[in-house]
C-alpha positions in Angstrom: -7.0 -41.7 42.0 -4.0 -42.0 39.6 -2.4 -45.1 38.2 -0.8 -46.6 35.2 -1.4 -44.7 32.0 -2.7 -47.3 29.6 -3.5 -44.8 26.8 -0.1 -45.2 24.9 -0.4 -49.0 25.1 -4.0 -48.9 24.0 -3.2 -46.5 21.2 -0.6 -49.0 19.9 -3.1 -51.8 20.1 -5.6 -49.7 18.1 -2.9 -49.1 15.4 -2.4 -52.9 15.3 -6.2 -53.5 14.9 -6.2 -51.1 11.9 -3.1 -52.9 10.4 -4.9 -56.2 11.1 -7.9 -55.0 8.9 -5.4 -54.6 6.0 -3.9 -58.1 6.7 -7.1 -60.0 6.1 -7.6 -61.2 2.5 -10.7 -59.6 1.0 -12.2 -63.1 0.3 -11.8 -64.0 4.0 -13.3 -60.9 5.6 -16.7 -62.5 6.1 -15.2 -65.9 7.0 -15.7 -67.4 10.5 -14.6 -70.9 11.7 -18.1 -72.0 12.2 -21.5 -70.5 11.0 -22.6 -69.5 14.5 -19.3 -67.6 15.1 -18.7 -64.1 14.1 -16.7 -63.2 11.0 -13.7 -60.9 10.9 -16.0 -58.1 9.7 -18.4 -58.6 12.5 -15.7 -58.8 15.2 -14.2 -55.4 14.0 -17.7 -53.8 13.9 -18.4 -55.2 17.4 -15.2 -53.7 18.8 -16.1 -50.2 17.4 -19.8 -50.5 18.5 -18.8 -51.6 22.1 -16.6 -48.5 22.4 -19.4 -46.3 21.3 -22.0 -48.0 23.5 -19.9 -47.5 26.7 -19.2 -43.9 25.7 -22.9 -43.3 25.3 -24.5 -45.5 27.9 -22.1 -45.0 30.8 -19.8 -42.1 30.2 -22.6 -40.2 28.4 -20.1 -38.1 26.6 -22.7 -36.4 24.4 -21.2 -37.5 21.1 -23.1 -39.1 18.3 -22.7 -42.8 17.7 -21.5 -43.4 14.1 -20.7 -47.0 13.7 -23.8 -49.1 13.4 -24.9 -50.0 9.9 -22.6 -47.6 8.1 -19.6 -49.8 8.8 -19.5 -52.3 5.9 -16.3 -51.8 3.9 -12.7 -52.3 4.9 -12.1 -48.6 4.8 -15.2 -47.8 6.9 -14.0 -50.3 9.5 -10.6 -48.7 9.7 -12.3 -45.3 9.9 -14.5 -46.6 12.7 -11.6 -47.9 14.7 -9.8 -44.5 14.3 -12.9 -42.5 15.2 -13.9 -44.5 18.2 -10.3 -44.5 19.4 -10.2 -40.7 19.3 -13.4 -40.6 21.3 -11.9 -42.9 23.9 -8.6 -41.1 24.0 -10.4 -37.8 24.6 -12.2 -39.3 27.5 -9.5 -41.4 29.2 -6.8 -38.7 29.1 -9.0 -36.6 31.3 -8.2 -37.5 34.9 -11.6 -36.1 36.2 -13.4 -38.4 33.8 -11.3 -41.4 34.9 -12.1 -40.6 38.5 -15.8 -40.0 38.0 -18.5 -42.5 38.8 -20.9 -43.7 36.0 -24.1 -45.7 35.8 -25.4 -47.4 32.7 -28.4 -45.2 31.6 -30.1 -48.1 29.8 -29.8 -50.8 32.4 -31.6 -49.8 35.7 -29.9 -52.5 37.8 -26.3 -51.8 36.6 -23.7 -51.2 39.3 -21.8 -47.9 39.4 -18.5 -47.9 37.5 -15.6 -45.4 37.7 -13.8 -44.3 34.5 -10.9 -46.5 35.3 -13.0 -49.6 35.3 -14.7 -48.6 32.0 -11.3 -47.9 30.4 -9.8 -51.3 31.5 -13.0 -53.1 30.5 -12.8 -51.7 27.0 -9.1 -52.3 26.7 -9.7 -55.9 27.8 -12.5 -56.2 25.3 -10.2 -54.9 22.5 -7.5 -57.4 23.4 -9.9 -60.3 23.7 -11.3 -59.8 20.2 -7.9 -59.0 18.7 -6.9 -62.5 20.1 -10.0 -64.0 18.3 -8.9 -62.4 15.0 -5.3 -63.6 15.4 -6.6 -67.1 16.1 -8.7 -67.0 13.0 -5.7 -65.9 10.9 -3.7 -68.8 12.4 -6.5 -71.3 11.5 -6.3 -70.0 7.9 -2.5 -70.4 7.9 -2.0 -66.6 7.5 1.2 -65.4 9.3 1.2 -62.1 11.1 4.1 -59.8 12.1 5.7 -61.3 15.2 5.5 -58.0 17.0 1.7 -58.4 17.0 1.8 -61.4 19.3 4.3 -60.0 21.8 3.5 -58.2 25.0 2.0 -54.8 24.4 
């Protein structure tokens, strides 16, 4: 099965996520619109952790997860986004891994997924949380470069 190559688009999105980290004022990094909502920091960590979880639980790529508790500073978050992106890129540029079928090894009732589904799921997840962060910035009255809000 072949299809649209989303890797270049996703790479650009990841670069924008890293730039977004730098765009958030330090005093706002732990801010959230409401106490029960995630802060910028938590959202970034969640994006990186979700990437690792899918690579471990479904793809089973054999690489060590590194995000977890080690990601606290702005620089560590940027590193986590770079590191997890490289892991994703290695996987989803391999056609055989895209075409393979995977099962979540931690959830017995999980359906089977092919690599294309996992890739699009993770891409959608990144876009979804990028939108959260852009909305947070808008709520704070912080402008972002116009190219961030245009079609990838």
